[in-house]
C-alpha positions as CSV (number, residue, x, y, z in Angstrom):
1,M,-281.6,-59.5,38.3
2,V,-278.0,-59.2,38.2
3,R,-275.7,-56.1,38.6
4,N,-271.9,-56.1,37.6
5,R,-269.6,-53.3,39.6
6,F,-269.7,-49.9,38.5
7,N,-266.8,-48.8,36.4
8,E,-266.0,-45.2,37.0
9,R,-263.3,-44.9,35.0
10,K,-265.2,-46.2,31.8
11,A,-268.7,-44.0,32.7
12,T,-266.0,-40.4,33.2
13,Q,-265.1,-41.9,29.6
14,V,-268.5,-42.2,28.4
15,A,-269.1,-38.3,29.8
16,A,-265.7,-37.0,28.4
17,R,-267.1,-37.9,24.5
18,F,-270.4,-36.4,25.3
19,L,-268.9,-33.2,27.0
20,K,-266.4,-33.1,23.7
21,A,-269.1,-33.7,20.7
22,A,-270.8,-30.3,22.6
23,D,-267.2,-28.3,22.2
24,G,-266.3,-29.2,26.0
25,K,-269.5,-28.5,27.9
26,L,-272.6,-29.4,28.7
27,E,-275.5,-29.4,31.8
28,Y,-274.9,-32.0,34.3
29,L,-278.7,-32.7,33.4
30,S,-278.4,-33.4,29.6
31,V,-275.0,-35.5,30.1
32,I,-277.0,-38.2,33.2
33,K,-279.4,-38.3,30.2
34,L,-277.6,-38.7,27.5
35,M,-275.6,-41.3,29.7
36,Y,-279.1,-43.2,30.6
37,F,-279.7,-43.3,26.9
38,A,-276.7,-44.9,25.9
39,D,-276.8,-47.4,28.5
40,R,-280.4,-48.5,27.7
41,E,-279.7,-48.7,24.0
42,A,-276.6,-50.9,24.3
43,L,-278.7,-53.1,26.6
44,L,-281.3,-53.5,24.2
45,R,-278.5,-54.1,21.5
46,W,-276.1,-56.3,23.3
47,G,-277.5,-57.2,26.3
48,T,-275.4,-55.8,28.8
49,P,-275.3,-51.8,29.4
50,I,-272.2,-49.6,29.2
51,T,-271.5,-47.8,32.7
52,N,-273.3,-50.5,35.0
53,D,-274.5,-47.8,36.6
54,R,-277.9,-48.1,38.9
55,Y,-280.8,-46.5,37.7
56,Y,-283.4,-44.2,39.5
57,S,-286.7,-42.6,38.4
58,L,-286.1,-39.3,40.0
59,D,-289.2,-36.3,39.5
60,H,-286.6,-35.6,35.8
61,G,-286.5,-38.8,34.8
62,P,-284.2,-41.1,35.0
63,V,-280.6,-41.0,36.2
64,L,-277.6,-43.0,36.8
65,S,-277.0,-42.8,40.5
66,H,-273.2,-43.5,40.8
67,V,-272.8,-40.9,38.2
68,K,-275.1,-38.6,39.9
69,N,-273.3,-38.7,43.4
70,L,-269.8,-38.0,41.4
71,I,-271.4,-35.0,39.8
72,D,-273.0,-34.2,43.6
73,E,-269.9,-34.8,45.0
74,S,-266.4,-32.5,45.6
75,S,-263.7,-35.8,46.1
76,S,-260.9,-37.0,44.2
77,S,-262.5,-39.6,42.2
78,F,-261.0,-40.5,38.9
79,W,-264.3,-39.0,37.8
80,N,-263.3,-35.6,39.4
81,Q,-259.6,-35.3,38.3
82,H,-261.0,-35.3,35.3
83,I,-264.4,-33.7,35.3
84,A,-265.1,-30.2,37.1
85,A,-267.9,-29.6,39.6
86,P,-270.8,-28.3,38.4
87,S,-271.0,-24.1,37.7
88,D,-273.8,-22.3,36.3
89,Y,-275.3,-25.8,35.9
90,K,-272.4,-26.8,33.3
91,I,-269.7,-29.4,33.6
92,S,-266.5,-29.5,31.3
93,I,-263.8,-31.5,30.9
94,V,-261.0,-30.9,32.9
95,K,-258.1,-33.5,31.8
96,D,-259.1,-36.1,28.8
97,P,-259.6,-39.3,30.7
98,G,-258.4,-41.2,27.9
99,D,-260.8,-43.8,26.2
100,D,-259.5,-46.6,26.9
101,Q,-262.1,-48.9,28.4
102,L,-264.2,-48.1,25.7
103,S,-265.2,-50.0,22.8
104,V,-265.6,-48.8,19.1
105,A,-269.2,-49.7,19.1
106,E,-269.5,-48.1,22.2
107,E,-267.4,-44.8,20.7
108,K,-269.6,-45.3,18.2
109,L,-272.9,-45.9,20.0
110,I,-271.9,-42.4,22.1
111,D,-271.6,-40.4,19.1
112,E,-275.0,-41.9,17.3
113,I,-276.7,-41.1,21.1
114,Y,-275.1,-37.4,21.0
115,E,-276.4,-36.5,17.5
116,K,-279.8,-37.8,17.9
117,N,-280.3,-35.9,20.7
118,R,-277.6,-32.7,20.4
119,A,-280.9,-30.2,19.6
120,L,-282.6,-30.7,22.6
121,N,-281.1,-28.2,25.6
122,W,-281.4,-30.4,28.9
123,W,-285.3,-29.7,29.7
124,G,-285.8,-31.8,26.3
125,L,-284.0,-34.5,27.3
126,R,-285.9,-34.5,30.8
127,N,-289.2,-34.8,28.7
128,K,-288.1,-37.3,26.3
129,S,-286.8,-39.5,29.6
130,H,-290.4,-39.3,30.7
131,E,-291.4,-40.8,27.5
132,L,-289.6,-44.1,28.0
133,P,-291.9,-46.8,29.3
134,E,-289.8,-47.8,32.2
135,W,-290.0,-44.0,33.9
136,K,-292.5,-43.6,36.9
137,N,-293.0,-40.6,38.8
138,P,-291.7,-40.7,42.0
139,E,-293.8,-37.8,43.1
140,G,-290.2,-36.5,44.7
141,S,-288.7,-39.0,45.5
142,S,-287.0,-42.0,43.9
143,V,-288.2,-45.2,42.2
144,P,-285.2,-47.9,41.3
145,I,-285.7,-49.0,37.4
146,E,-284.3,-52.6,37.4
147,I,-282.5,-53.6,33.9
148,D,-285.7,-56.1,33.4
149,D,-287.8,-53.0,33.6
150,I,-285.9,-51.5,30.6
151,L,-286.2,-54.6,29.1
152,R,-289.9,-55.3,29.4
153,A,-291.1,-51.7,29.0
154,A,-289.1,-52.4,25.3
155,G,-291.3,-55.3,25.2
156,I,-288.3,-57.8,25.3
157,K,-289.4,-61.9,26.0
158,K,-289.3,-63.1,28.8
159,K,-287.0,-66.0,27.6
160,E,-284.7,-63.1,25.6
161,R,-284.2,-61.0,29.3
162,E,-283.2,-64.7,31.0
163,R,-281.1,-65.1,28.8
164,I,-279.4,-61.6,29.2
165,E,-279.7,-62.3,33.0
166,R,-277.4,-65.1,32.8
167,E,-274.8,-63.4,30.4
168,L,-274.7,-60.5,32.9
169,E,-274.5,-62.9,36.1
170,G,-271.8,-64.4,34.0
171,Y,-270.2,-61.5,33.5
172,R,-270.4,-60.2,37.5
173,A,-268.9,-63.6,38.1
174,M,-265.6,-62.7,35.7
175,D,-265.3,-58.9,37.2
176,A,-265.5,-60.5,41.0
177,L,-262.2,-62.5,39.9
178,A,-260.5,-59.6,38.1
179,V,-257.8,-57.6,39.9
180,D,-257.8,-54.1,40.1
């Protein structure tokens, strides 16, 4: 399955939207789970995820690989200029990253995902993510989750999965032509 380029600015804006909905602070594992749920739902609804991150099954459920790395590392990245490093397992907004990368539909989806899950703490979100059919217990390691794994697990037929793959390939080609 084709992978488009990860959009750190957009991922930061997604995280910030979840953080704002939670009064500015959440457990970082909650943010990762909520972002996974949002990417997954966008893929199922529209045929494309929001962040274009890579997904992995870890012991505590699916994660967005680049987002997890941004949380774990201290750098001068866009993320770290706007989202504070974890303190007591929580992250918060240090500076508003804006929302220019998010469409109105994506903002509504992020808000919907938050509302559906707002009563769950990180452990509840972890348990919910373990119920997703694409998650495989890595038994202390990690297992990649491909976009096709998510689509198949959701019951998307092969012809539709192939259409989505062609469309994502088109986006990847356009992305390769884009100038930063």
